[in-house]
C-alpha positions in Angstrom: -131.8 25.2 -61.9 -130.2 21.4 -60.5 -132.0 18.8 -61.3 -132.7 16.2 -59.0 -129.7 13.9 -59.1 -127.6 17.0 -58.8 -129.4 18.0 -55.4 -129.9 14.5 -54.8 -125.8 13.8 -54.8 -125.7 16.7 -52.7 -127.9 16.1 -49.7 -125.5 12.7 -49.8 -122.4 14.0 -49.6 -123.7 15.7 -47.3 -125.4 13.3 -44.8 -122.1 10.5 -46.1 -119.9 13.3 -44.6 -122.2 14.1 -41.2 -122.3 10.5 -40.4 -118.2 10.0 -40.9 -118.4 13.0 -37.8 -120.1 11.0 -36.1 -118.3 7.3 -36.9 -115.1 10.0 -35.0 -117.0 10.5 -31.9 -118.3 7.5 -31.2 -115.1 5.6 -31.9 -113.0 8.7 -30.2 -115.5 8.2 -27.3 -115.4 3.7 -26.8 -111.3 4.4 -27.3 -111.1 8.0 -24.6 -113.5 7.7 -22.4 -112.0 3.9 -20.8 -108.5 5.4 -21.2 -109.6 8.6 -19.2 -111.5 5.5 -17.1 -109.1 3.1 -16.1 -105.7 3.8 -17.7 -104.3 7.5 -17.4 -105.7 10.3 -15.5 -103.7 13.7 -15.5 -103.3 15.6 -12.4 -101.8 18.8 -11.7 -99.7 19.6 -8.2 -100.9 21.8 -5.8 -98.7 22.5 -3.2 -95.8 22.4 -2.1 -95.4 19.3 0.1 -93.4 17.9 -2.7 -90.8 19.7 -2.9 -88.0 18.6 -4.8 -89.4 15.5 -6.3 -92.4 17.1 -7.8 -93.5 21.2 -7.8 -96.7 23.2 -7.1 -97.9 23.5 -10.7 -96.3 20.2 -12.9 -98.2 18.0 -14.6 -98.4 14.8 -14.8 -100.1 11.5 -16.1 -101.0 8.7 -13.2 -100.8 5.7 -14.6 -104.2 3.3 -13.1 -104.5 -0.3 -14.9 -104.1 -2.1 -11.5 -103.9 -0.2 -8.6 -107.1 1.4 -8.5 -110.8 -0.2 -7.8 -113.0 0.4 -9.7 -116.7 -0.4 -9.6 -119.0 -1.0 -12.5 -122.9 -1.5 -12.7 -123.6 -3.8 -14.4 -127.1 -4.8 -14.9 -128.1 -3.7 -12.1 -125.5 -5.1 -9.8 -122.7 -4.0 -9.2 -118.9 -5.1 -10.2 -115.9 -4.5 -7.8 -112.4 -4.9 -9.2 -109.9 -5.1 -6.8 -105.5 -4.2 -8.0 -104.0 -6.5 -9.1 -100.8 -4.6 -8.4 -98.6 -4.1 -5.7 -97.7 -0.8 -5.0 -94.2 -0.3 -4.0 -91.9 1.4 -0.7 -91.1 4.0 -2.5 -93.7 4.8 -5.0 -94.9 8.8 -6.1 -98.9 8.4 -5.6 -102.4 10.2 -6.7 -104.6 8.9 -3.9 -108.4 10.5 -2.4 -107.3 12.5 0.7 -109.2 9.8 4.0 -110.8 13.1 5.9 -112.4 14.2 2.5 -112.5 11.5 -1.0 -113.2 15.0 -2.8 -109.7 16.3 -2.8 -106.6 14.2 -4.3 -103.3 14.5 -2.5 -100.4 13.3 -3.7 -97.3 11.2 -1.6 -94.7 9.0 -1.6 -94.9 5.6 0.1 -93.2 4.6 3.3 -94.8 1.6 4.4 -97.0 -1.4 2.7 -99.0 -3.1 4.0 -98.9 -5.5 7.4 -96.0 -3.2 8.4 -95.0 -1.1 11.7 -93.0 1.9 10.7 -91.4 3.9 13.5 -89.8 7.3 12.6 -87.0 7.8 15.7 -84.3 10.4 15.7 -85.1 12.1 12.3 -85.1 8.1 11.2 -87.6 5.8 9.6 -87.7 2.6 10.8 -89.4 -0.2 9.2 -90.7 -4.0 10.5 -91.6 -6.7 8.6 -92.1 -10.2 8.3 -88.4 -10.1 6.5 -87.0 -7.8 8.5 -88.6 -7.6 12.5 -85.2 -6.0 13.9 -86.3 -3.4 11.2 -83.9 -1.9 8.6 -83.7 1.4 8.2 -85.3 3.4 4.9 -83.1 4.7 2.6 -83.7 7.3 1.6 -81.0 9.4 -0.3 -82.7 9.0 -3.2 -84.6 11.7 -3.5 -83.7 13.9 0.8 -81.1 15.6 1.4 -79.5 15.0 4.1 -80.7 17.8 6.0 -84.2 16.8 6.0 -85.3 16.0 9.3 -88.1 13.7 10.0 -90.2 14.8 13.2 -92.0 13.9 14.8 -91.5 10.4 16.4 -93.6 7.7 16.3 -94.5 4.8 15.9 -97.7 3.0 14.2 -98.5 -0.4 12.7 -100.1 -0.7 8.9 -103.0 -3.2 8.3 -103.7 -6.0 5.6 -105.0 -3.1 2.9 -103.6 -0.1 4.6 -100.3 2.5 2.9 -98.2 4.6 5.2 -97.5 8.3 3.4 -94.6 10.5 3.5 -94.6 14.4 1.5 -90.6 15.1 0.3 -91.2 18.1 1.9 -91.2 16.9 5.5 -91.6 19.9 7.3 -94.4 20.5 4.9 -96.3 18.1 4.3 -99.5 16.7 5.5 -99.6 13.2 5.9 -99.7 9.8 7.0 -98.0 11.2 10.5 -100.9 13.6 10.7 -104.0 11.7 9.4 -102.9 7.9 9.8 -102.5 5.7 7.1 -104.2 5.4 3.8 -106.6 2.2 2.8 -106.0 0.8 -1.2 -109.7 1.4 -2.1 -108.9 5.3 -1.4 -105.7 5.2 -4.3 -105.9 6.0 -7.9 -102.2 5.2 -9.4 -98.7 6.0 -9.4 -97.1 8.8 -11.1 -96.3 7.5 -15.2 -94.9 11.4 -16.4 -93.6 14.9 -15.4 -95.3 16.1 -18.7 -94.9 19.8 -18.2 -92.8 21.8 -17.7 -91.1 21.2 -20.8 -87.8 20.7 -19.6 -88.6 18.3 -17.1 -89.9 15.6 -19.0 -89.6 12.8 -16.8 -90.4 9.3 -17.4 -90.7 7.1 -14.3 
């Protein structure tokens, strides 16, 4: 028979093991949850609107830090943390679809807040304070010369709106169809393409 001391040591060992597991779980929760909520989020590409830059089924990591508007509940009060980083033109972003916030889209930013965007003869012209006469946007870095941007259109953006388009212009539902994206709907920008392995990239 085991002595009382041996039984007590056994229970202490089990208790110590359980306590260590609890501490690991709590620590993981404290570290991982803020990262998922405030810093990075996984995103799967669905559809062909961003081909050939990003293809259906690819796994991306989205950087939300400074780009996503976040609302926290503190002592029965709501605290809204506004984005403190500005999106750059031609950055690829993930955002809530303005007509159905439960859906997430991935597109490329073409027009920035306060600008006027004109699509004419398959070219994108940007009008802003620095370029009141407008300049033709160079999209050669992600569009082939054969890609056509249609239809002709013109839109002026408010101070909290972005104009976005998919790289696969003929098969993209974007700001040409349903208008600009409010700043508050933007979740973040593409940071890493993590899958497939042969196409891993950092942006």
